[in-house]
Structure formats: structure tokens, C-alpha cells
C-alpha positions in Angstrom: 0.0 0.0 0.0 1.3 3.4 -0.9 1.6 6.3 1.6 2.8 9.9 1.7 5.7 10.9 3.9 5.6 14.7 4.5 7.8 17.0 6.4 6.1 20.3 7.2 7.4 23.8 7.6 8.5 24.6 4.0 7.5 27.8 2.3 6.1 27.0 -1.2 6.3 29.2 -4.3 5.4 28.9 -7.9 2.6 28.5 -10.4 0.1 25.7 -10.6 -2.6 24.9 -13.2 -5.8 23.3 -11.9 -6.8 20.0 -13.3 -10.1 19.4 -15.0 -13.2 19.3 -12.9 -13.8 15.7 -11.7 -17.5 16.2 -11.2 -17.9 17.6 -14.7 -15.8 14.9 -16.3 -17.8 12.0 -14.8 -21.2 12.9 -16.4 -19.5 13.9 -19.6 -18.1 10.4 -19.8 -21.6 9.0 -19.2 -23.0 11.2 -21.9 -20.6 9.6 -24.4 -23.1 6.7 -24.5 -25.9 8.9 -25.8 -24.6 8.9 -29.4 -22.9 6.5 -31.7 -20.6 9.3 -33.0 -17.2 10.3 -31.6 -17.0 12.6 -28.6 -13.7 14.3 -27.9 -12.9 15.6 -24.4 -10.0 17.9 -23.5 -8.5 18.6 -20.1 -9.8 15.3 -18.7 -8.2 14.8 -15.3 -5.9 11.8 -14.9 -7.3 10.7 -11.5 -8.5 7.4 -10.1 -12.3 8.0 -10.5 -11.9 9.0 -14.2 -9.6 6.1 -14.9 -12.3 3.8 -13.4 -15.1 5.5 -15.5 -13.0 5.0 -18.7 -12.6 1.3 -17.8 -16.3 1.0 -17.3 -17.0 2.5 -20.7 -14.4 0.1 -22.3 -16.2 -2.8 -20.6 -19.4 -1.8 -22.4 -17.6 -1.7 -25.8 -16.7 2.0 -26.1 -13.7 2.6 -28.2 -11.3 4.9 -26.4 -8.3 6.6 -28.0 -5.7 8.9 -26.4 -5.0 12.0 -28.3 -2.1 13.0 -26.2 -1.9 15.0 -22.9 -5.3 15.0 -21.3 -7.4 14.7 -24.5 -9.3 11.6 -25.4 -11.6 10.4 -28.1 -14.6 8.2 -27.3 -16.9 6.3 -29.7 -19.8 4.3 -28.4 -20.8 2.9 -31.8 -20.6 -0.8 -31.0 -21.9 -1.4 -27.5 -21.6 -5.0 -26.5 -23.4 -5.3 -23.2 -25.9 -3.6 -20.9 -23.9 -4.9 -17.9 -21.0 -2.6 -16.7 -18.2 -4.2 -14.7 -19.5 -5.0 -11.2 -16.3 -4.2 -9.2 -15.7 -0.9 -11.0 -19.4 0.1 -10.7 -19.4 -0.5 -6.9 -16.1 1.5 -6.5 -17.3 4.9 -7.7 -20.4 7.0 -7.2 -20.3 8.3 -10.8 -21.0 4.8 -12.2 -24.7 5.2 -11.6 -24.8 8.0 -14.2 -24.4 5.3 -16.9 -27.8 3.9 -16.2 -30.1 6.1 -18.3 -27.7 6.6 -21.2 -27.1 2.9 -21.5 -30.8 2.0 -21.2 -31.7 4.5 -23.9 -29.1 3.0 -26.2 -29.7 -0.7 -25.5 -33.2 -0.8 -24.1 -32.0 -1.9 -20.6 -29.1 -1.4 -18.3 -27.8 -3.1 -15.2 -26.9 -0.6 -12.4 -25.1 -1.7 -9.3 -25.5 0.2 -6.1 -22.5 2.6 -6.4 -19.7 3.3 -4.0 -17.7 6.4 -3.4 -16.7 8.4 -0.3 -18.0 7.2 3.0 -19.3 10.6 4.1 -22.9 9.7 5.0 -26.1 8.6 3.3 -26.3 9.4 -0.4 -29.8 8.7 -1.8 -30.6 7.2 -5.2 -34.3 8.1 -4.8 -33.7 11.5 -6.5 -32.4 9.6 -9.6 -34.8 6.6 -9.7 -38.2 8.1 -8.9 -38.0 11.0 -11.5 -36.6 8.6 -14.1 -39.6 6.4 -13.5 -41.9 9.4 -14.0 -40.2 9.9 -17.4 -41.1 6.3 -18.3 -38.1 4.3 -17.3 -38.9 1.0 -15.4 -36.7 -0.1 -12.5 -36.4 -3.5 -10.9 -34.5 -3.8 -7.7 -32.6 -7.1 -7.3 -30.3 -7.2 -4.2 -27.2 -5.2 -5.0 -28.3 -3.8 -8.3 -31.1 -2.4 -10.4 -32.2 -3.3 -13.9 -33.5 -0.3 -15.8 -35.7 -0.6 -18.9 -36.3 2.3 -21.3 -38.4 1.8 -24.4 -39.9 5.3 -24.8 -39.5 8.2 -22.4 -41.9 11.1 -22.3 -41.2 14.6 -21.0 -43.1 16.2 -18.1 -42.8 18.6 -15.2 -40.4 17.4 -12.5 -39.8 19.0 -9.2 -36.8 17.5 -7.5 -37.0 16.9 -3.7 -33.4 18.1 -3.4 -31.1 20.0 -5.7 -28.9 17.0 -6.3 -26.1 17.5 -8.7 -25.8 13.9 -10.0 -29.6 13.5 -10.2 -29.9 16.7 -12.2 -27.2 15.5 -14.6 -28.8 12.1 -14.9 -32.3 13.5 -15.6 -31.0 16.0 -18.1 -29.3 13.3 -20.1 -32.5 11.2 -20.1 -34.8 14.1 -21.0 -32.6 15.1 -24.0 -33.9 12.0 -25.8 -37.4 11.9 -24.3 -40.5 12.8 -26.4 -41.7 16.3 -25.8 -40.7 18.8 -23.2 -39.3 18.2 -19.7 -39.3 21.0 -17.2 -36.8 20.3 -14.3 -37.3 22.6 -11.3 -35.0 22.8 -8.2 -32.3 21.6 -10.5 -28.6 21.9 -9.4 -26.8 24.6 -11.2 -23.1 24.1 -10.3 -20.5 24.9 -12.9 -20.0 21.2 -13.7 -23.8 20.8 -14.3 -23.5 23.7 -16.7 -20.6 22.1 -18.4 -22.6 18.9 -19.1 -25.6 20.9 -20.4 -23.4 22.9 -22.7 -21.8 19.8 -24.2 -25.2 18.2 -24.7 -26.4 21.3 -26.5 -23.3 21.0 -28.7 -24.4 17.4 -29.4 -27.8 18.6 -30.6 -29.8 18.8 -27.4 -32.2 21.7 -26.7 -31.6 22.8 -23.1 -32.6 26.2 -21.9 -32.1 27.9 -18.5 -28.5 26.7 -18.1 -27.0 28.1 -14.9 -30.4 28.4 -13.2 -32.5 26.0 -11.1 -35.2 25.8 -13.8 -34.2 23.8 -16.9 -36.4 23.3 -19.9 -35.4 20.4 -22.1 -37.0 19.8 -25.4 -36.4 16.2 -26.5 -34.7 15.3 -29.8 -34.6 12.0 -31.7 -30.8 11.8 -32.0 -27.6 13.3 -30.6 -24.4 13.6 -32.5 -20.7 13.9 -31.6 -19.0 16.9 -30.2 -15.8 18.3 -28.8 -15.6 19.7 -25.3 -13.1 21.2 -22.9 -13.5 20.3 -19.2 -13.5 23.4 -16.9 -10.9 23.8 -14.2 -11.9 22.1 -10.9 -13.1 24.8 -8.5 -12.6 22.4 -5.5 -8.9 21.9 -6.5 -8.6 25.7 -6.8 -10.0 26.1 -3.3 -7.6 23.4 -2.1 -4.6 25.3 -3.5 -5.8 28.6 -1.9 -5.9 26.8 1.4 -2.5 25.3 0.8 -1.0 28.7 0.3 -2.7 30.1 3.3 -1.7 27.5 5.9 1.9 27.4 4.7 2.3 31.2 4.4 3.2 30.8 0.8 2.8 32.9 -2.4 1.2 30.9 -5.2 -0.2 31.7 -8.6 -3.1 29.6 -9.9 -3.3 29.8 -13.6 -6.6 30.6 -15.4 -8.9 29.7 -12.6 -12.1 30.9 -14.3 -13.1 33.4 -11.6 -16.8 33.3 -12.7 -17.0 29.6 -11.7 -15.9 30.2 -8.1 -19.2 31.3 -6.7 -18.8 32.3 -3.0 -15.6 30.4 -2.4 -13.4 33.5 -2.3 -15.9 35.3 0.0 -15.7 32.4 2.5 -11.9 32.5 2.4 -12.2 36.2 3.3 -14.0 35.2 6.5 -10.8 33.6 7.5 -8.6 36.6 6.5 -7.4 34.9 3.3 -7.6 37.2 0.2 -6.5 36.7 -3.4 -5.8 39.0 -6.3 -6.5 38.8 -10.0 -3.4 39.1 -12.1 -3.8 39.0 -15.9 -6.5 36.3 -15.6 -4.5 34.3 -13.1 -5.0 34.2 -9.3 -2.3 35.4 -7.0 -2.4 34.3 -3.4 0.0 36.5 -1.5 2.3 35.1 1.2 1.7 35.7 5.0 -2.0 36.3 4.9 -3.7 37.9 7.9 -5.2 34.5 9.0 -7.7 36.0 11.4 -11.4 35.1 11.7 -13.5 38.0 10.6 -16.3 38.3 13.1 -19.9 39.3 12.2 -21.0 42.9 12.8 -22.6 41.9 16.1 -19.2 40.3 17.2 -20.8 36.8 17.3 -18.9 33.8 16.1 -19.3 33.5 12.3 -19.9 30.2 10.5 -18.9 28.5 7.3 -21.8 26.5 6.0 -22.3 24.7 2.7 -25.3 25.3 0.4 -26.5 24.5 -3.1 -24.7 26.6 -5.8 -23.9 29.4 -5.8 -23.5 28.8 -2.1 -20.3 27.4 -0.6 -19.6 23.9 -1.9 -19.7 21.0 0.5 -16.6 19.4 -1.0 -14.5 22.3 0.4 -15.7 21.9 4.0 -12.7 19.8 4.9 -10.2 22.3 3.4 -11.8 25.2 5.3 -11.6 23.1 8.5 -7.8 22.9 8.3 -7.5 26.5 7.3 -9.6 27.5 10.3 -7.2 25.7 12.6 -4.4 28.2 11.5 -6.5 31.3 12.0 -6.7 33.5 15.1 -10.2 33.3 16.6 -13.2 30.9 16.6 -15.5 29.8 13.9 -18.3 27.3 13.4 -18.1 24.8 10.6 -21.6 23.7 9.7 -21.7 20.8 7.2 -25.4 20.4 6.3 -25.3 17.9 3.5 -23.5 14.8 4.8 -23.8 13.5 8.4 -20.4 11.8 8.4 -18.3 14.4 6.6 -16.8 15.9 9.9 -15.9 12.6 11.5 -12.3 12.9 10.4 -11.6 15.9 12.7 -10.3 13.6 15.4 -7.2 13.3 13.2 -6.6 17.1 13.4 -7.2 17.0 17.1 -4.4 14.3 17.4 -2.1 16.8 15.6 -2.9 19.6 18.2 -5.9 21.3 16.7 -8.5 22.8 19.1 -11.8 21.5 17.8 -15.1 20.7 19.5 -17.2 18.3 17.4 -20.7 19.5 18.5 -22.7 16.9 16.5 -22.3 15.1 13.2 -22.8 18.3 11.3 -21.1 21.0 13.4 -17.7 21.7 14.7 -16.3 24.8 16.5 -12.6 25.5 15.8 -10.4 27.8 17.8 -7.0 28.9 16.5 -4.4 29.4 15.7 -2.9 26.0 16.7 0.6 24.7 16.0 0.1 21.3 14.5 2.5 18.3 15.1 3.3 15.6 12.6 1.9 12.2 13.2 0.6 9.1 11.4 -2.7 9.6 9.6 -5.1 7.7 7.4 -7.1 9.4 4.6 -10.8 8.6 5.0 -12.0 10.2 1.7 -10.9 12.4 -1.1 -11.4 15.8 0.4 -10.5 15.0 4.0 -7.4 13.3 2.6 -6.3 16.5 0.8 -7.0 18.4 4.0 -4.6 16.1 5.9 -2.0 16.8 3.3 -2.4 20.5 4.0 -2.2 19.8 7.8 1.0 17.8 7.4 2.6 20.5 5.2 2.1 23.2 7.9 2.8 20.9 10.9 6.1 20.6 12.9 8.0 17.5 12.0 7.0 14.6 9.7 3.8 12.9 9.0 2.7 9.7 7.3 -0.6 9.6 5.4 -1.9 6.1 4.5 -4.8 5.1 2.2 -3.7 7.7 -0.3 -5.6 6.0 -3.1 -8.5 8.0 -1.8 -6.6 11.3 -2.5 -5.5 10.0 -5.9 -9.2 9.5 -6.8 -9.7 13.2 -6.9 -6.3 15.0 -7.2 -4.1 14.5 -10.2 -0.4 13.6 -9.4 -0.7 15.7 -6.3 2.6 14.7 -4.8 4.7 15.6 -7.9 2.8 18.9 -8.3 3.4 19.8 -4.7 7.1 19.0 -5.0 7.4 21.3 -7.9 6.2 24.1 -5.6 8.8 23.2 -3.0 6.9 20.8 -0.7 8.7 18.0 1.1 6.4 15.1 0.1 7.4 11.6 -1.0 5.2 8.7 -2.2 6.5 5.4 -0.7 
């Protein structure tokens, strides 16, 4: 098993280019199945979840060709089975997105209960029930579903939650449904917008992109397209946090500021500010790193919310940044009831954290962290532990780093290029 050995205390410096957005790339790969013509994707991140999704497509008969760098060509002309690989399907959450596209192409699809990060309950109801209303039939058999799709018909759908994956799944299905589908309470994150834009390039008719009300007029066929995956705003937030906790000056190249929502505003609550510099983002060294209290001097909070609110995937990064700030702040993770259970690892390093309940933690700083042996529980908490180790005194070992590799491309070599003391063993 691989692990990271990290010695903290180094100042970092340099430029970094964010990888493609994992949560945009996964539904784009599923959308490849909606046409028998070639689809070309650029800036596809080379990470564990994307490699698994490509293997799943290959197991279905999709022809995959590397075009060099992070560009790939996919052609789903000769699909050979409606049953994706079981082990790969159970390993990643994004595998469930294959269900509707595969059923629309072959008439039926086998869909295993998907895996992914162990951060709490992640419902499939928001996928299955609306797809049934569109006309898809689901049969539940133990550890999998069998979906049948002969003819889908558009209608008005009000989602019971603004689920990103469910929105993506339903949009793909509605594109080939008869008539018009109105999807209300839809997720509108940048990665959802990216999928909708590519589908329109493939011949779909989607209106309202970027809002929570999508109108999809079904078409009979979709054709091939070429698409560039947007930079990952969660990775951008991770690098902002990295610069802040290590007191370093970093430049993030072409971060697409318009796709960052309230991320920068929430960093400002911790005294961390950035500057725009010719389209790039400059994070100055030696930030103030002090909690900015509310006007009534009460303890402020960092809480996640549907886009354009603060993304839940950055909660772990903000938690480690808060440990290095003077003052107290409440971290309120509303979405997943197990997301904060990793903070005991920061406490063992010397952080002052009170876990109030599964969703809330109060952090008081600044705390000098000490190196220790750690285990990565999921992608985002794993990256937060890397940040903790880089600002801690002494050396740390981080195990189960395959979790980090699922979401961050070659993170150890990219950090070494910035001056970090990190080794993969």
C-alpha cells in the first residue's frame, strides 16, 4: 500500500494549473453513451475515478483513444453489453450515471449500487423516482437495479433536493425523451452547466443553463461533439488553502473566476484574500489569517449550500485553514452526516476543535500542529490532511492515499514542484 511521507514547515512558491473538474468529467463520460458518433474531451483529469469510469466504458464496448496529454476520443458505436463491470461500478459513485444513457441505447441497463466516499447517506431516490416518471422501469434485485427504457416522455419534474448527480442524470434522459421536460429545483453548479453545454453541442435543446429551472425539449438523436472540461473549483480552493496554511505565495493559472461562486468570499471570512493578475489568481504570502467576526461580534460560520453557495466538497479544506486562524468559527456541514468525523485526526495533531454533533464543529485557533501518522478517510479530508501535514512541525505519514488519488491528479509531484517535502512510498 502506498503512503505519503511529508515534512512540514516549508514555504512554497510557484505556479500551478488546476486539473479538469472531476464532477464535470464523470457525467461527460456517461454522456458519451448517448450517441454512436465520436466525442472528444479535452482537459480530462488523470485521476482514479476518471480512470475507473473509462474502464467502465471500455467494458461496455466504447472505443477509447488517447489524443495526447489530457485529450481523449470516445466512440460508443458498437456497445456489446448492458452490464457494466461490477467491481468498478461499486467502487465509484459516478457509475450510476451510466444507467439512463445505457438503457436509452440498448433498451435496458444493469446498475449496481454505487460506491464512493463514506461521508454519509447518499440517496438514489432522486435519480430513480423522477426517471420512473419519465417512463423508465426499474427492478431492484439485491445489490443492483435493472432499468428498462423503451420510450420516455417529458413532463414537469420538481426535485425533492437540488442533487447534482440526479440533475445530470435526468438532463441526459430528458434530451432523448419525447416532448418537453421542465426540471425545477435543478442543481446549477459549474459542472452541471458544463454537461448541459456539451449536450447542446451534441444537438440537445436545453434552456435555463446556470439556473435552477431547466427546460429540455427532446430530440430524436444526438451527434458527436468536442468539449473542454473546466478547471476544478474544488482543487482551486484546495490550493488557496495550501498557500494560506503554509504562508506561501502561489499563482493559480486561469482559474475561471466566474466559476468560483462564493468560495473567495468564505476564504475572506478567515482573513485569506486573493488578487486577480492578468487572468491568473495570486495568493500573497503571509496572509492575515484571522477570523472576521460578524457585525454583532458573534462567532461566524462557514456553511455549505447549493450553488452558488459554498460547496460541501471544500468543507474539509476550510476546516484545516480555520485551525491556523486566530479566533473561533463554526463549521456547519449540512449535507452529509459523516463528513466531519475525520476531525479527530486534526485533534491528534494539536488542533483545538469541538465536534458538537455530526454536522457542526467549533474551531479555535491558531494552533501549532504536530506531525503524526494519519489515514485518509475520503478524497477531500485526505487532501486536508496533506495541508495539515505541510504546515505541521515534524514529519507525518498519510496512509490510504488512493482516496486522494481518486480526486487529485499527481498531487505529490505537483506539490514537490512548488517546494513541498512530500514523498510517495
